[in-house]
C-alpha positions in Angstrom: -8.3 -41.8 -9.1 -6.9 -41.0 -12.3 -10.2 -39.3 -13.5 -10.1 -36.9 -10.4 -6.6 -36.2 -11.2 -7.3 -35.1 -14.7 -10.2 -33.0 -13.6 -7.9 -31.3 -10.8 -5.0 -30.7 -13.6 -7.6 -29.1 -15.9 -8.9 -27.1 -13.2 -5.6 -25.8 -12.1 -4.4 -25.2 -15.8 -6.3 -22.1 -16.5 -5.4 -20.1 -13.5 -1.7 -21.3 -13.9 -1.8 -20.5 -17.5 -2.9 -17.2 -16.8 -0.6 -16.5 -14.1 2.4 -17.6 -16.4 1.0 -15.6 -19.3 0.3 -12.3 -17.5 2.8 -12.2 -14.7 5.7 -14.6 -15.0 6.4 -14.0 -18.8 6.2 -10.1 -18.5 8.4 -10.3 -15.4 11.1 -12.6 -17.5 11.1 -10.0 -20.1 11.6 -7.0 -17.8 14.4 -9.0 -16.0 16.2 -10.1 -19.2 15.9 -6.6 -20.7 17.6 -5.3 -17.5 20.7 -7.3 -17.9 21.0 -7.1 -21.8 21.8 -4.1 -24.3 20.0 -3.4 -27.5 21.9 -5.7 -29.4 21.1 -8.6 -27.0 24.7 -8.7 -25.2 24.5 -9.3 -21.5 26.0 -6.4 -19.5 25.5 -4.9 -15.8 25.9 -1.5 -16.9 22.2 -0.5 -16.3 22.2 -1.7 -12.6 25.4 -0.1 -12.1 24.0 3.1 -13.4 21.3 2.9 -11.1 23.3 1.7 -7.9 26.2 4.0 -8.1 24.3 7.4 -8.9 23.4 9.2 -5.5 20.4 10.8 -7.3 18.8 7.3 -7.5 19.4 6.7 -3.9 17.9 10.1 -3.1 14.7 9.2 -4.8 14.6 5.7 -3.3 14.7 7.3 0.0 11.9 9.9 -0.8 9.9 6.9 -2.2 10.4 4.5 0.8 9.8 7.5 3.3 6.5 8.4 1.7 5.4 4.8 1.4 6.5 4.0 5.1 4.7 7.3 6.4 1.3 6.2 4.5 1.6 2.7 6.0 2.0 4.2 9.3 -0.9 6.7 9.0 -3.2 4.1 7.3 -2.8 1.6 10.4 -3.3 4.3 12.7 -6.3 5.6 11.1 -7.6 2.1 9.8 -7.4 0.3 13.1 -9.8 2.4 15.2 -12.2 2.3 12.2 -12.0 -1.6 12.0 -12.3 -1.7 15.9 -15.5 0.7 15.7 -17.2 -1.2 12.8 -16.5 -4.8 14.4 -16.6 -4.2 18.3 -18.8 -1.1 18.6 -21.4 -1.1 15.7 -24.3 -3.3 16.6 -26.8 -2.2 14.1 -26.2 -4.5 11.2 -27.7 -1.9 8.7 -25.2 0.8 9.9 -22.4 -1.3 9.8 -23.1 -2.3 6.2 -23.5 1.1 5.3 -20.2 1.9 6.8 -18.6 -1.0 4.9 -19.9 0.3 1.6 -18.8 3.8 2.2 -15.3 2.4 2.7 -15.4 0.1 -0.2 -17.2 2.4 -2.8 -14.2 4.7 -3.5 -12.1 1.5 -4.4 -14.3 1.3 -7.9 -13.4 4.8 -8.6 -10.2 5.4 -10.8 -7.2 6.8 -8.9 -6.9 9.3 -11.5 -10.4 10.8 -10.5 -9.7 10.6 -6.8 -6.1 12.4 -7.2 -7.8 15.4 -9.3 -10.4 15.5 -6.7 -7.7 15.8 -4.0 -6.0 18.5 -6.3 -9.3 20.7 -6.1 -9.5 20.3 -2.2 -6.0 21.1 -1.5 -5.7 24.0 -3.6 -5.2 27.5 -2.4 -8.8 28.2 -2.9 -10.1 24.6 -2.3 -12.3 23.4 0.4 -9.5 22.4 2.8 -7.8 25.5 3.1 -11.0 27.4 3.0 -12.2 25.5 5.9 -8.7 26.1 8.0 -9.2 29.7 7.4 -12.7 29.8 8.5 -12.1 27.9 11.8 -9.3 30.4 12.5 -6.4 27.7 12.5 -4.3 29.6 9.8 -4.3 33.1 8.4 -3.3 32.3 4.7 -3.7 29.2 2.7 -1.2 26.3 3.4 0.6 24.9 0.5 -0.4 21.2 0.2 0.1 20.7 -3.7 3.9 20.0 -4.6 4.7 18.7 -1.1 4.7 15.4 0.4 2.1 16.1 2.8 -0.4 16.5 -0.2 0.9 13.2 -1.5 0.4 11.5 2.0 -3.1 12.8 2.0 -3.9 11.2 -1.3 -2.3 7.9 -0.7 -3.8 7.7 2.9 -7.2 8.2 1.4 -6.9 5.6 -1.3 -5.2 3.0 0.6 -6.8 3.1 4.4 -9.7 0.9 3.1 -7.2 -2.0 3.0 -6.1 -1.9 6.5 -9.8 -1.4 7.6 -10.7 -4.5 5.8 -7.7 -6.6 6.8 -7.8 -5.6 10.8 -11.7 -5.7 10.6 -11.6 -9.4 9.2 -9.0 -10.3 12.0 -10.9 -8.8 14.8 -14.1 -10.4 13.6 -12.4 -14.0 13.9 -11.2 -13.4 17.5 -13.2 -15.1 20.0 -14.3 -12.9 22.6 -14.2 -15.5 25.2 -10.5 -14.8 25.7 -11.2 -11.0 26.3 -13.8 -12.2 28.8 -11.4 -14.6 30.6 -9.0 -11.8 30.8 -11.6 -9.5 32.4 -12.8 -12.4 34.8 -9.0 -12.5 36.0 -9.2 -8.7 36.9 -7.3 -7.5 34.0 -8.3 -3.8 32.9 -9.5 -3.2 29.3 -6.3 -1.6 28.2 -4.1 -4.2 29.4 -6.6 -6.7 27.9 -6.3 -5.1 24.6 -2.6 -4.8 24.5 -1.7 -8.4 25.7 -4.7 -10.2 24.4 -6.5 -8.6 21.4 -3.6 -6.8 19.9 -1.3 -9.9 19.4 -4.4 -12.0 17.9 -5.1 -9.5 15.4 -1.5 -8.2 14.6 -1.2 -10.7 11.8 -4.3 -9.0 10.1 -2.8 -5.7 10.7 0.7 -6.6 9.6 -1.2 -8.0 6.2 -3.0 -4.7 5.6 0.2 -2.6 6.3 1.9 -5.2 3.8 -0.7 -4.2 1.1 -0.6 -0.5 1.8 3.3 -0.4 1.4 3.4 -2.4 -1.7 0.9 -0.2 -3.3 2.2 3.2 -2.1 5.9 2.3 -3.0 4.6 1.6 -6.6 2.2 4.4 -7.0 2.6 6.7 -9.8 -0.8 8.7 -10.4 -1.1 10.1 -7.0 2.5 11.2 -6.5 2.7 12.4 -10.1 -0.6 14.8 -9.9 -0.4 15.8 -6.2 3.5 16.6 -6.5 3.0 18.7 -9.4 6.4 17.9 -10.8 8.0 19.1 -7.6 8.6 15.8 -5.9 10.0 12.7 -7.9 9.4 9.2 -6.7 10.9 6.0 -8.1 7.7 4.9 -10.2 7.9 8.3 -12.0 11.5 7.6 -13.0 10.6 4.3 -14.4 7.7 5.8 -16.3 9.8 8.5 -17.6 12.2 5.9 -19.1 9.5 3.9 -20.8 7.3 6.6 -22.1 9.8 9.9 -22.7 13.4 8.5 -23.1 12.4 5.1 -24.6 15.4 3.5 -22.7 13.6 0.2 -21.9 16.6 -1.6 -20.6 17.4 1.2 -18.1 13.9 1.3 -17.2 13.8 -2.5 -16.6 16.8 -2.1 -14.2 14.9 0.5 -12.4 12.0 -1.6 -12.2 13.6 -4.9 -10.9 15.6 -2.5 -8.5 12.5 -1.1 -6.8 11.0 -4.7 -7.0 13.8 -6.4 -5.3 14.2 -3.8 -2.4 10.5 -3.9 -2.0 10.2 -7.7 -1.6 13.1 -7.5 1.0 11.1 -5.2 3.2 7.8 -7.0 2.6 9.6 -10.2 3.6 10.8 -8.6 6.8 7.4 -7.4 7.7 6.4 -11.1 6.8 8.6 -12.4 9.6 7.5 -9.9 12.0 3.8 -11.0 11.2 4.8 -14.6 11.6 6.5 -14.1 14.8 3.1 -12.3 16.0 1.3 -15.3 14.9 3.4 -17.7 16.6 3.6 -15.6 20.0 -0.5 -15.3 19.8 
């Protein structure tokens, strides 16, 4: 028993040490920096500067609005894609090909993908050329430097997380429940709404939480596709660390964004737990 406990402790030591060194320690440094001055004295001035300035609240609102819109669109787009892959596609080779097409972009840098969207969404880009060619618009639409352009880039980058999460949840649902509902005379729409959706809701919420957390902290895509016209909170943090070199104020901005994000994620998690218990 002692040997097994020692082996277990050794196996746990490496991941715990890695977690402590590369997550807990940096977070502690940022948290301490946010409540201290350059000479090490404790202060709440950095947080007062963040919370009492209306500009920061305006940027926070833009940041969370974009993140929530990205999350909603990703769920609306990703859920049907996951349903198609799990419930419609029967040919395994085609299913695997679709999954590969969804996963492969994740191995490409966000910088490369964002630059690609800058080309596609430009005034002479493929998107505007296609819209004008179809007669849907007479002049190029301005995508770059707008929230629409940022949303397009973020949705493209983050929708795979919803597809994989929802697809995994759908694959685990025993079709016997849906068959029983059909045997009782319930139509496909009501079966989906009252049987399938509650069972896969935790997976959808998990995917939505991942998308929201990544969208609210995204820097590269908003910075490139906004062209400096729209500021999100991660851009403010980057400016403080890389341009102004005010690390204490940047730390306060980072902790504020982290805390607010954790609050919203915890609320979503509770909703997911409620859906799981209801299912």
